[in-house]
C-alpha positions as CSV (number, residue, x, y, z in Angstrom):
1,M,219.0,65.7,66.5
2,R,215.4,67.0,65.3
3,M,214.6,69.5,67.9
4,P,210.2,68.2,69.0
5,S,207.7,70.3,67.1
6,S,205.0,71.5,69.7
7,K,202.6,68.8,69.0
8,N,204.0,66.1,70.6
9,K,206.0,66.3,74.4
10,P,210.0,65.3,74.7
11,I,211.5,62.7,76.3
12,V,215.1,61.4,76.0
13,F,216.8,58.2,75.2
14,L,220.5,58.2,77.0
15,F,222.6,54.9,76.1
16,G,225.8,53.2,75.8
17,A,227.5,50.8,75.9
18,T,228.4,48.4,79.7
19,A,230.6,50.9,82.1
20,S,230.2,53.8,79.8
21,G,229.4,56.1,82.6
22,K,226.0,56.9,82.0
23,T,224.6,56.5,85.2
24,E,226.9,58.8,86.4
25,I,226.0,61.6,83.9
26,A,222.4,61.3,83.9
27,I,222.7,61.9,88.2
28,N,224.8,64.9,86.9
29,L,221.6,65.7,84.9
30,A,219.6,65.2,87.7
31,K,221.5,67.7,89.8
32,K,220.7,70.6,87.7
33,F,217.5,70.0,85.7
34,P,213.8,68.9,87.0
35,I,214.1,65.5,84.9
36,E,212.6,62.0,85.9
37,L,215.0,59.3,85.5
38,I,214.1,55.9,84.4
39,S,216.0,53.0,84.4
40,V,216.4,50.8,81.7
41,D,218.1,48.2,82.7
42,S,217.2,44.4,83.0
43,V,218.8,43.4,85.6
44,M,218.5,46.8,87.8
45,V,214.8,45.8,88.2
46,Y,215.3,43.0,90.2
47,K,215.7,43.4,94.2
48,D,218.5,42.7,96.1
49,C,221.0,42.5,92.7
50,N,222.9,45.6,93.8
51,I,226.4,44.9,93.4
52,G,226.4,42.6,90.1
53,S,224.1,45.4,88.5
54,A,226.0,48.5,89.3
55,K,223.2,49.5,90.7
56,P,223.1,52.8,92.5
57,N,223.5,53.1,96.3
58,K,221.0,53.6,98.1
59,E,222.0,57.4,99.6
60,V,222.6,58.1,95.7
61,L,219.0,56.6,95.1
62,K,216.9,58.0,98.2
63,K,218.4,61.5,97.2
64,Y,218.3,61.0,93.1
65,P,215.3,58.5,92.3
66,H,216.1,55.9,89.5
67,Q,212.4,54.7,88.2
68,M,212.3,50.5,87.4
69,I,215.1,50.5,90.4
70,D,214.0,47.8,92.6
71,I,210.7,46.6,91.4
72,V,210.7,43.0,90.8
73,S,211.8,40.0,93.5
74,P,214.5,37.7,91.9
75,N,211.6,35.2,92.6
76,E,209.5,36.4,89.4
77,I,210.2,37.1,85.8
78,F,210.3,41.3,84.2
79,T,209.9,41.1,80.5
80,V,210.0,43.7,77.7
81,A,206.5,44.0,78.1
82,D,206.0,44.7,81.5
83,F,208.6,47.7,80.8
84,C,207.0,49.1,77.8
85,T,203.6,49.0,80.0
86,L,205.1,50.7,83.3
87,S,207.2,53.5,80.5
88,N,204.0,54.5,78.9
89,Q,202.6,55.8,82.8
90,L,206.1,57.1,84.0
91,I,206.1,59.2,81.4
92,K,203.0,60.8,82.3
93,D,203.1,61.0,85.1
94,A,206.1,63.0,84.5
95,H,205.3,65.4,81.7
96,N,202.1,66.1,84.1
97,A,204.8,66.8,87.4
98,K,206.4,69.6,84.4
99,K,209.5,67.3,84.1
100,L,211.5,65.7,81.5
101,P,211.2,61.9,81.0
102,V,215.1,60.7,80.5
103,F,215.4,57.2,80.3
104,V,219.0,55.8,80.9
105,G,220.7,52.5,81.0
106,G,222.0,49.8,78.4
107,S,219.8,47.1,77.7
108,M,219.3,47.8,74.1
109,M,216.0,45.7,73.4
110,Y,213.9,47.7,75.7
111,F,214.8,51.1,74.2
112,K,213.9,49.6,70.9
113,S,210.7,48.2,72.2
114,L,209.5,51.0,73.3
115,F,210.7,53.2,70.1
116,D,209.2,50.6,68.0
117,G,206.2,49.9,69.5
118,M,205.8,45.8,71.3
119,H,204.2,43.0,68.9
120,D,201.0,40.8,70.4
121,L,203.7,37.6,71.4
122,P,202.7,34.6,74.0
123,Q,204.1,34.8,77.4
124,R,206.8,32.6,78.3
125,N,205.5,28.3,78.2
126,K,207.2,26.7,81.1
127,E,206.7,23.1,80.3
128,Y,207.7,23.4,76.7
129,R,210.9,25.7,77.6
130,E,211.8,22.5,79.9
131,E,210.7,20.1,76.8
132,L,213.1,21.9,74.6
133,Q,216.0,21.9,76.8
134,N,215.7,17.9,77.6
135,L,215.7,17.4,73.7
136,K,219.1,19.4,73.2
137,L,220.4,17.5,75.8
138,N,219.6,14.2,74.5
139,S,221.1,15.3,71.2
140,S,224.5,14.8,70.3
141,N,224.0,17.6,67.7
142,Q,224.7,20.9,69.6
143,N,223.0,23.3,67.5
144,F,220.0,21.0,67.3
145,L,217.3,24.1,68.8
146,Y,219.0,26.1,66.0
147,N,218.6,23.2,63.3
148,M,215.0,23.1,65.0
149,L,214.1,26.5,64.3
150,Y,215.1,26.6,60.9
151,E,213.3,24.0,60.0
152,V,210.2,25.8,60.8
153,D,210.9,29.5,60.4
154,T,214.0,29.9,57.9
155,D,214.1,33.5,57.9
156,Y,214.5,34.2,61.5
157,A,216.8,31.8,62.0
158,K,219.2,33.0,59.2
159,K,219.2,36.1,61.2
160,L,220.3,34.7,65.0
161,N,223.7,33.1,65.9
162,K,223.6,29.5,66.2
163,N,224.6,30.3,70.1
164,D,222.1,32.4,70.8
165,E,219.8,30.3,72.8
166,I,217.6,32.6,74.8
167,R,216.2,33.9,70.7
168,I,216.3,30.5,69.3
169,I,214.3,29.2,71.9
170,R,211.9,31.9,71.7
171,A,210.9,31.8,68.6
172,L,210.7,28.1,69.0
173,E,208.2,29.2,71.4
174,V,206.7,30.9,69.7
175,F,205.7,28.9,67.0
176,K,204.8,26.1,69.3
177,I,202.0,28.5,70.9
178,T,200.6,30.2,68.1
179,G,201.5,27.7,65.0
180,E,203.1,31.0,63.3
181,P,206.7,32.2,62.3
182,I,207.9,35.1,64.7
183,S,209.5,36.4,61.7
184,K,206.2,36.8,60.0
185,I,204.8,38.2,63.1
186,L,207.3,40.5,64.0
187,S,207.2,41.9,59.9
188,D,203.3,43.2,61.1
189,N,203.0,46.3,62.7
190,S,203.6,46.7,65.6
191,S,201.4,48.9,68.4
192,N,201.7,51.2,71.0
193,K,204.4,53.0,69.3
194,L,206.5,55.5,71.7
195,S,207.6,57.4,68.7
196,D,203.9,57.9,67.5
197,D,202.8,60.2,70.2
198,Y,206.1,61.7,71.4
199,E,209.3,63.5,70.0
200,I,212.4,60.9,71.4
201,A,215.9,63.1,71.8
202,Q,218.1,60.2,71.9
203,F,221.8,60.3,72.7
204,A,224.6,57.5,73.2
205,I,227.6,58.3,75.7
206,I,231.1,57.5,73.1
207,H,234.3,55.9,74.5
208,E,237.6,55.0,72.1
209,R,237.0,51.1,73.0
210,E,240.9,51.4,74.5
211,L,239.5,53.3,77.2
212,L,236.0,51.7,77.9
213,H,237.7,48.4,78.4
214,K,239.9,50.2,81.0
215,R,236.3,51.4,82.3
216,I,234.9,47.2,82.2
217,L,238.3,46.3,83.7
218,S,237.7,48.7,86.7
219,R,234.4,48.1,87.2
220,L,234.9,44.3,87.4
221,D,237.2,44.7,90.5
222,K,235.2,47.1,92.3
223,I,232.2,44.7,92.1
224,I,234.4,41.6,93.2
225,E,235.7,44.1,96.0
226,E,232.1,44.9,97.0
227,G,231.2,41.4,97.1
228,I,229.9,39.9,94.2
229,I,230.2,36.5,95.6
230,K,228.8,37.0,98.5
231,E,225.8,38.4,96.9
232,A,225.2,35.8,94.2
233,E,225.1,33.4,97.5
234,Y,222.9,35.7,99.0
235,L,220.7,35.5,96.3
236,L,220.5,31.9,95.8
237,K,219.4,30.9,99.4
238,K,216.7,34.2,99.7
239,Y,215.1,33.7,96.3
240,Q,213.9,30.6,93.9
241,I,215.9,31.7,91.0
242,D,214.1,29.5,87.9
243,N,217.0,28.1,85.3
244,E,215.4,30.0,82.9
245,H,215.7,33.0,84.8
246,P,217.4,36.2,82.8
247,L,219.4,36.3,85.8
248,R,220.9,33.2,85.1
249,K,222.2,34.7,82.3
250,S,223.2,37.9,82.9
251,V,226.7,39.1,83.1
252,N,228.3,38.6,86.4
253,Y,225.6,36.8,87.9
254,K,225.4,34.0,85.6
255,Q,229.5,33.4,86.1
256,A,229.2,33.7,90.0
257,F,226.6,31.2,90.3
258,N,228.8,28.9,88.0
259,Y,231.3,29.2,90.3
260,L,229.6,28.9,93.8
261,N,228.5,25.4,92.1
262,N,232.1,24.9,91.4
263,E,232.1,24.8,87.7
264,Y,235.4,26.5,88.1
265,G,237.9,28.3,89.9
266,Y,238.3,31.9,90.9
267,N,240.5,32.7,88.1
268,V,238.5,31.5,85.7
269,F,235.4,33.2,87.0
270,Y,237.8,36.1,86.6
271,E,237.9,36.1,83.1
272,K,234.7,34.4,81.8
273,A,232.6,37.8,84.0
274,L,235.7,39.9,82.2
275,Y,235.3,38.4,78.8
276,A,231.3,38.7,79.2
277,T,231.5,42.0,79.9
278,R,233.6,43.0,77.0
279,Q,231.5,40.6,74.6
280,L,228.4,42.7,76.0
281,A,230.0,45.9,75.7
282,K,230.4,45.2,72.0
283,R,227.2,44.1,71.2
284,Q,225.9,47.0,72.8
285,R,228.5,49.0,70.3
286,T,227.2,47.1,66.8
287,W,223.5,47.1,68.0
288,L,224.1,51.7,68.0
289,R,225.7,51.5,65.0
290,G,223.0,50.3,63.0
291,W,220.2,51.9,65.2
292,K,221.1,55.4,63.4
293,K,218.4,57.6,65.1
294,H,220.8,59.1,68.1
295,K,223.3,62.0,68.6
296,E,226.8,60.5,69.5
297,I,228.3,62.4,72.9
298,D,231.6,62.4,73.5
299,I,232.3,61.5,77.3
300,N,234.7,64.5,77.6
301,K,231.9,67.0,75.8
302,I,229.0,66.5,77.7
303,D,227.9,70.3,78.2
304,I,226.7,69.7,74.4
305,L,224.0,67.1,75.8
306,E,222.7,69.5,78.7
307,N,222.1,72.3,76.3
308,S,220.6,69.4,74.9
309,I,218.2,69.1,77.9
310,K,217.8,72.8,78.3
311,K,215.8,73.2,75.5
312,L,214.0,69.8,75.5
313,I,212.6,70.9,79.0
314,S,211.9,74.3,77.4
315,L,209.3,72.5,75.2
316,L,207.4,70.7,78.3
């Protein structure tokens, strides 16, 4: 890790796979150091999404506040652009208060967008998304949307899994609105790079794969015991959650919603939630291997992280 120069103030990225213990570690840091915890989680931002997102409980949040938790109603959609805009102000506020901003979570796209900056992409277009879904439903080809993207943006399509519907639809939407392939837009320089204004110390919490899988299983059991099904039912009754809302596709909530919709029984719900969480962890670990801008911290050697935090705080 390159320590910050006196020119740019420091911030910290603390990430890792789901169920790796990031939140607990961050809270322990908050007990010892003057830091501002900023959640990097695409589900914890939503109010009332508590159990399924493994959100810290109210008592913990009251004692150790996390920015970016419970800031949006599930009736709304929180975007990466929203996250980056709010984050820039939170960093300034933390530094003015002589605190070290510590971003902690597992939404890797959020971290990447903060570090590299955002491109000028259009807002979502609900009508066109519905049109694409109808085209897909009326086609016998399960890769219809992927093939459609391949025709207009071959370079971007080649980088995607054919089942990655979220990115495929977004790319088609961008092309429809701008007339330009998303691959071309993303190849241009982005703006508001956090790395231009601050020195970013990045740390990843790591586990052996077998241990991480045990932690994932244990957390899923806890989430179910605490009442994920009842919470999902409450969310559906209280809010108008659009079919394209990210919550509909997020781990735990997607499986709970489908179970409540009688798409499968309890045992299938459990297996699907477990599989989805393991797949999420696999994607996160793959992303970390490709990122290569961080220092790995073994879960049993947190003192190394604490020593680095001390040095960074001295540079505020």
